[in-house]
C-alpha positions as CSV (number, residue, x, y, z in Angstrom):
1,M,22.4,5.9,54.0
2,A,21.3,9.1,51.7
3,M,19.3,7.8,48.6
4,S,21.0,8.1,45.3
5,Y,20.4,10.9,43.2
6,L,18.3,8.5,41.0
7,S,16.7,7.1,43.5
8,R,15.1,10.0,45.0
9,R,14.0,11.0,41.6
10,L,12.0,7.6,40.9
11,R,10.7,8.0,44.4
12,G,9.3,12.0,43.7
13,Y,11.7,13.7,46.3
14,P,12.7,17.0,45.4
15,V,16.4,17.0,44.3
16,R,19.1,19.1,42.6
17,P,20.6,17.7,39.9
18,P,24.1,16.5,40.9
19,N,25.6,18.9,38.2
20,S,23.8,22.0,38.9
21,G,27.3,23.9,39.7
22,M,27.9,23.1,36.3
23,T,25.0,24.1,34.9
24,R,25.3,27.3,36.8
25,R,28.4,27.8,35.1
26,K,27.1,27.6,31.5
27,R,24.1,29.5,32.0
28,F,26.4,32.4,33.2
29,W,28.8,31.9,30.0
30,E,25.3,32.3,28.3
31,R,24.1,35.3,30.0
32,I,27.3,37.4,28.5
33,H,27.1,35.8,25.6
34,I,31.1,34.6,25.9
35,D,32.4,31.1,24.6
36,P,34.1,30.2,27.6
37,W,36.5,27.7,25.3
38,L,37.4,30.3,22.7
39,L,38.2,32.5,25.5
40,I,40.4,30.1,27.3
41,L,42.1,29.4,24.2
42,L,43.0,33.0,23.1
43,L,44.2,33.8,27.2
44,V,46.5,31.2,26.5
45,L,47.6,32.1,23.1
46,M,48.2,35.5,24.6
47,T,50.2,34.6,27.6
48,A,52.8,32.9,25.3
49,G,52.9,35.9,23.4
50,L,54.0,37.9,26.4
51,G,56.7,35.0,27.2
52,V,58.0,35.4,23.5
53,L,57.6,39.1,23.5
54,Y,59.7,39.6,26.5
55,S,62.8,37.7,24.9
56,A,62.6,39.3,21.6
57,S,62.1,42.8,22.9
58,G,65.3,42.9,24.6
59,Q,63.8,41.6,28.0
60,R,62.3,45.0,28.6
61,L,59.7,44.5,30.9
62,E,57.7,48.0,30.1
63,T,57.1,46.7,26.5
64,V,55.2,43.5,28.0
65,I,53.4,45.5,30.6
66,A,52.8,47.7,27.6
67,Q,51.7,44.7,25.7
68,A,49.2,43.1,28.8
69,T,47.6,46.6,29.1
70,R,46.5,46.6,25.6
71,F,45.1,43.1,25.7
72,M,43.2,44.2,28.9
73,V,41.7,46.8,26.7
74,A,41.0,44.1,23.9
75,I,39.5,41.5,26.3
76,G,37.3,44.7,27.7
77,V,36.2,45.1,24.2
78,L,35.4,41.5,23.2
79,V,32.9,41.2,26.1
80,V,31.5,44.7,25.2
81,L,31.1,43.8,22.0
82,A,29.4,40.0,22.9
83,Q,26.6,41.6,24.5
84,V,25.8,43.6,21.4
85,S,23.2,41.6,19.3
86,P,23.2,40.6,15.8
87,A,20.7,42.5,15.1
88,T,22.3,45.8,16.3
89,L,25.2,44.9,14.4
90,L,23.3,44.3,10.9
91,R,21.8,47.8,11.7
92,W,25.0,49.8,12.4
93,T,27.1,48.1,9.9
94,P,26.3,50.3,7.1
95,L,26.9,53.6,9.2
96,A,30.5,51.6,10.1
97,Y,31.2,51.2,6.9
98,V,30.8,54.7,5.4
99,M,32.6,56.4,8.7
100,G,35.5,53.9,7.8
101,L,35.5,54.8,4.7
102,L,35.6,58.9,5.1
103,M,38.6,58.4,7.6
104,L,40.0,56.1,4.6
105,V,39.8,59.4,2.4
106,A,40.8,61.5,5.6
107,V,44.1,59.9,6.0
108,E,44.8,60.2,2.6
109,L,44.2,63.9,3.0
110,V,45.7,64.7,6.1
111,G,46.9,61.7,7.6
112,D,50.1,61.6,9.9
113,M,53.3,60.1,8.1
114,G,55.4,57.3,9.6
115,M,58.1,55.0,8.6
116,G,57.6,56.5,5.1
117,A,53.6,55.4,4.6
118,Q,50.5,57.7,5.5
119,R,48.4,55.3,7.6
120,W,47.9,57.2,10.9
121,L,44.9,59.6,11.8
122,V,46.4,61.9,15.3
123,I,43.8,63.3,17.6
124,P,45.9,65.4,19.2
125,G,46.6,64.3,23.1
126,V,44.2,61.8,22.4
127,I,44.9,58.8,20.5
128,R,47.2,58.2,17.0
129,F,45.2,55.2,15.3
130,Q,45.3,53.6,11.7
131,P,41.2,53.9,10.2
132,S,42.3,50.7,8.0
133,E,42.2,48.3,11.1
134,L,38.7,49.1,11.6
135,M,37.9,48.1,7.9
136,K,38.9,44.5,8.8
137,L,35.6,44.3,10.5
138,A,33.5,46.5,8.6
139,M,34.1,45.6,5.2
140,P,33.3,41.6,5.9
141,M,30.2,43.2,7.8
142,M,29.1,45.4,4.8
143,V,29.4,42.7,2.5
144,A,27.0,40.0,4.8
145,A,24.9,42.6,5.3
146,W,24.3,43.5,1.6
147,L,24.2,39.3,0.8
148,S,21.9,38.5,3.4
149,R,18.7,40.9,2.3
150,H,19.6,39.1,-1.5
151,E,18.8,35.5,-2.6
152,L,21.6,33.2,-1.9
153,P,23.6,32.2,-4.0
154,P,24.5,35.3,-5.3
155,R,23.9,36.5,-8.8
156,L,26.5,38.1,-10.8
157,R,24.6,42.1,-9.9
158,D,25.3,41.2,-6.6
159,V,28.9,40.1,-6.9
160,A,29.6,43.1,-8.8
161,I,28.1,45.5,-6.0
162,C,30.4,43.2,-3.4
163,A,33.1,44.0,-5.4
164,L,32.9,47.8,-5.1
165,I,32.2,47.7,-1.8
166,I,35.1,45.8,-1.4
167,G,37.5,47.9,-4.0
168,G,36.7,51.4,-2.3
169,P,38.6,50.4,0.4
170,V,41.1,48.4,-0.6
171,V,42.7,50.7,-3.1
172,L,42.6,53.7,-0.6
173,I,44.8,51.6,1.9
174,A,46.5,50.4,-0.7
175,K,48.0,53.8,-1.7
176,Q,49.3,54.4,2.1
177,P,50.7,52.6,1.1
178,D,50.0,49.2,3.5
179,L,49.9,46.5,0.9
180,G,49.2,43.6,3.9
181,T,46.3,45.6,5.5
182,S,45.4,46.3,2.1
183,L,45.4,42.0,1.1
184,L,43.7,41.4,4.6
185,V,40.9,43.5,4.1
186,A,40.3,42.7,0.6
187,S,40.4,38.7,2.2
188,A,37.9,39.6,4.7
189,G,35.1,40.7,2.3
190,V,36.4,38.0,-0.2
191,F,35.4,35.5,2.4
192,A,32.0,36.7,2.8
193,V,31.4,36.5,-0.8
194,L,32.9,33.1,-1.5
195,L,30.7,32.1,2.0
196,A,27.4,33.1,0.2
197,G,27.7,29.9,-2.2
198,L,28.9,31.5,-5.1
199,S,29.2,29.2,-7.7
200,W,32.7,27.6,-9.0
201,R,32.0,29.4,-12.3
202,F,32.5,32.8,-10.9
203,I,35.1,31.4,-8.4
204,L,37.0,30.5,-11.9
205,A,36.3,33.4,-13.5
206,L,37.1,35.6,-10.8
207,G,40.9,33.9,-10.7
208,M,41.4,34.0,-14.7
209,M,40.6,37.7,-14.1
210,A,42.8,37.9,-11.6
211,A,45.7,36.6,-12.5
212,A,45.5,38.5,-16.0
213,A,45.8,41.8,-13.9
214,L,48.9,40.5,-12.3
215,P,51.1,42.0,-14.8
216,L,49.3,45.6,-14.3
217,L,49.4,45.2,-10.0
218,W,53.5,45.1,-10.6
219,M,53.4,48.2,-12.7
220,N,51.4,50.0,-10.0
221,L,53.6,48.8,-7.1
222,H,56.4,50.7,-5.1
223,D,59.9,50.1,-5.6
224,Y,60.2,48.7,-2.2
225,Q,57.2,46.3,-2.5
226,R,58.5,45.1,-6.1
227,Q,62.4,44.6,-4.2
228,R,59.8,42.6,-1.5
229,V,58.7,40.3,-4.4
230,L,62.6,39.9,-5.9
231,T,64.1,39.1,-2.5
232,F,61.4,36.5,-2.0
233,L,62.3,34.8,-5.4
234,H,66.1,35.7,-4.9
235,P,67.0,36.1,-0.9
236,D,70.7,35.6,-1.6
237,S,71.0,38.2,-4.4
238,D,71.4,40.9,-1.4
239,P,72.5,39.3,1.6
240,L,73.8,42.6,3.1
241,G,70.4,44.7,2.2
242,S,67.4,43.5,0.9
243,G,67.9,39.9,1.7
244,W,69.1,40.5,5.4
245,N,65.6,39.8,7.2
246,I,64.8,36.6,5.4
247,I,68.2,35.4,5.9
248,Q,68.2,36.1,9.1
249,S,64.6,34.9,10.2
250,T,65.1,31.6,8.8
251,T,69.2,31.4,10.2
252,A,66.7,31.9,13.5
253,I,64.5,29.3,12.9
254,G,66.9,26.6,11.5
255,S,69.3,26.9,14.4
256,G,66.5,26.3,17.0
257,G,66.2,23.0,16.0
258,L,63.8,20.3,17.4
259,W,63.6,21.7,21.2
260,G,65.4,25.0,20.3
261,K,68.0,27.2,22.4
262,G,65.7,27.8,25.3
263,W,64.0,31.2,26.6
264,L,65.8,34.3,26.0
265,E,68.9,31.9,24.9
266,G,68.4,33.0,21.2
267,T,71.6,34.1,19.9
268,Q,70.0,35.6,16.2
269,S,67.7,37.9,18.8
270,Q,69.5,38.8,21.7
271,L,72.7,39.6,19.7
272,E,70.2,41.8,17.4
273,F,70.9,40.2,14.1
274,L,67.2,39.4,13.8
275,P,65.1,42.5,12.6
276,E,61.5,43.8,13.8
277,R,61.9,40.6,16.0
278,H,59.2,41.6,18.6
279,T,56.8,42.4,15.7
280,D,56.3,41.2,12.2
281,F,59.8,38.6,12.7
282,I,58.6,37.6,16.2
283,V,57.7,33.8,14.9
284,A,61.6,33.7,14.2
285,V,62.4,34.0,18.0
286,L,60.1,31.5,19.0
287,G,61.6,29.2,16.5
288,E,65.0,29.9,17.6
289,E,64.1,29.4,21.4
290,F,61.5,27.2,21.7
291,G,62.7,25.0,18.4
292,L,59.8,23.0,16.0
293,V,58.0,21.5,19.1
294,G,57.1,25.2,20.1
295,M,56.4,26.5,17.0
296,L,54.1,23.7,16.9
297,V,52.7,23.7,20.0
298,V,51.6,27.3,18.9
299,L,50.3,26.7,15.9
300,M,48.3,24.0,17.5
301,V,46.7,27.0,19.9
302,Y,45.9,28.3,16.4
303,L,44.4,26.0,15.0
304,L,42.2,25.1,17.5
305,I,41.3,28.7,17.6
306,V,40.3,28.6,14.1
307,M,38.1,25.3,14.4
308,R,36.2,26.3,17.3
309,G,35.6,30.0,15.3
310,L,34.4,27.9,12.5
311,W,32.1,25.8,14.8
312,L,30.5,29.1,16.3
313,A,30.0,30.3,12.7
314,A,28.3,27.2,11.6
315,T,25.8,27.3,14.3
316,A,24.4,31.0,13.7
317,H,20.9,31.0,12.7
318,D,21.2,33.4,10.3
319,T,23.0,34.3,7.1
320,F,24.1,37.4,8.2
321,G,25.7,36.1,11.4
322,R,27.3,33.3,9.5
323,L,28.9,34.8,6.5
324,V,30.4,37.5,9.4
325,G,31.3,34.9,11.3
326,G,33.1,32.8,8.8
327,A,34.8,35.4,7.2
328,I,36.6,37.1,10.5
329,I,37.9,33.8,11.6
330,L,38.7,33.1,8.2
331,T,40.7,36.0,7.8
332,F,42.2,35.6,11.4
333,F,43.7,32.1,9.9
334,I,45.1,34.3,7.0
335,Y,47.0,36.2,9.6
336,V,49.0,33.6,11.0
337,F,49.5,31.9,7.8
338,V,51.2,35.3,5.8
339,N,53.1,35.7,9.0
340,V,54.3,32.6,9.2
341,G,55.0,32.0,5.8
342,M,56.8,35.5,4.9
343,V,59.2,34.9,8.0
344,S,59.9,31.2,7.0
345,G,60.7,32.3,3.3
346,I,57.7,30.6,1.6
347,L,56.1,34.4,1.1
348,P,56.9,37.8,0.6
349,V,57.7,39.8,3.3
350,V,54.3,42.0,3.4
351,G,54.6,43.5,7.3
352,V,51.8,41.4,8.4
353,P,51.8,40.7,12.7
354,L,51.5,37.7,14.3
355,P,48.0,37.3,15.6
356,L,48.0,38.2,19.8
357,V,51.9,37.3,19.9
358,S,53.2,40.1,17.9
359,F,53.8,43.6,19.7
360,G,51.1,45.9,18.7
361,G,47.7,47.7,20.6
362,T,45.4,48.8,17.1
363,S,45.7,45.0,15.9
364,S,45.3,43.6,19.0
365,V,42.5,45.4,19.7
366,T,40.7,44.8,16.4
367,L,41.2,40.8,16.4
368,M,39.6,40.8,20.1
369,A,36.5,42.7,18.6
370,G,36.1,40.2,15.8
371,F,36.1,37.5,18.5
372,G,33.8,39.5,20.4
373,I,31.0,39.9,17.4
374,L,31.5,36.4,16.7
375,M,30.8,35.2,19.9
376,S,28.0,37.8,20.2
377,I,26.7,36.1,16.7
378,H,26.6,32.4,18.6
379,G,25.4,33.7,21.8
380,H,22.3,35.8,20.2
381,R,21.0,32.9,18.1
382,R,17.3,33.3,18.4
383,F,18.2,36.6,15.9
384,L,16.8,36.2,12.4
385,P,17.5,39.0,9.9
386,R,14.0,41.0,8.7
């Protein structure tokens, strides 16, 4: 009878560990700097998103194929960025930020118009993209790069410089106009500052300043943006006009009940009462067809992604990595919170898609690039800033 693994070890025989296969798999993921648990959660979310998108798009298979193709590109970007060391990311961060800022200026001067907004740059015959998406990554990285080279918690001078780093791109994006993206970009930078250990006195002072600036912000909003806020407060005031979207989305979610009407069986979505059902309002399709249970399952996947991301950021061995990783995953959380909040009627409509579920290419690639940076930070834990 063959001796047990422990007996052979005690007698000095050469043996292979019983979990050698598991060890090899673990070493494989470590070599390519990929966190398998986070990757699995992202793949689960994208797969569920494709199923919901098929229904939300009116069962157009070409839409699902286009989204799946974009997901494959996004996964490739994730894998590539995971191989780039945090030292290299830190070194190239100022250039990425400046290039993003210059592209936002170019959008202001020669940007392409679409749906009443000037948000895109076009390289004829090659690509049409939104430079504002790039700032969702360049912003927290630039703020983290600055803070990681100075004493923490940050002093007033450092906070002021971070405010300038954040303010320039945010103003340019808001002028396009794109209030939703400008808020996400600002959040990414602010999260990096908060994670640096900003004192509660500063946080309270900034909150009071923000509250005092609300009247000024209101006066500088576009008419349609003011109307969105008023519609949020009183959606029934114009049920066939500005209130249509939120009334139809809440009706769809409420009609789904506990278990939903079934996949492809939603009336509000399939009969096209629900606007933008494959992009910003795809949560309403999910709620109508899969009910409260389906929504909770998807939200649980999001929660697990956020928890895993925060753990990866917390285990980074340097300030730059912790700040960037934390800001990226918290911005991802804001994506989910704002989208679900606006579709369910607890927040104004600001045009923020549901991450990796709503139809869209640039946002999916940007999100997965952020997760690639997060995995790089965790996978290259020997890195220490100079």
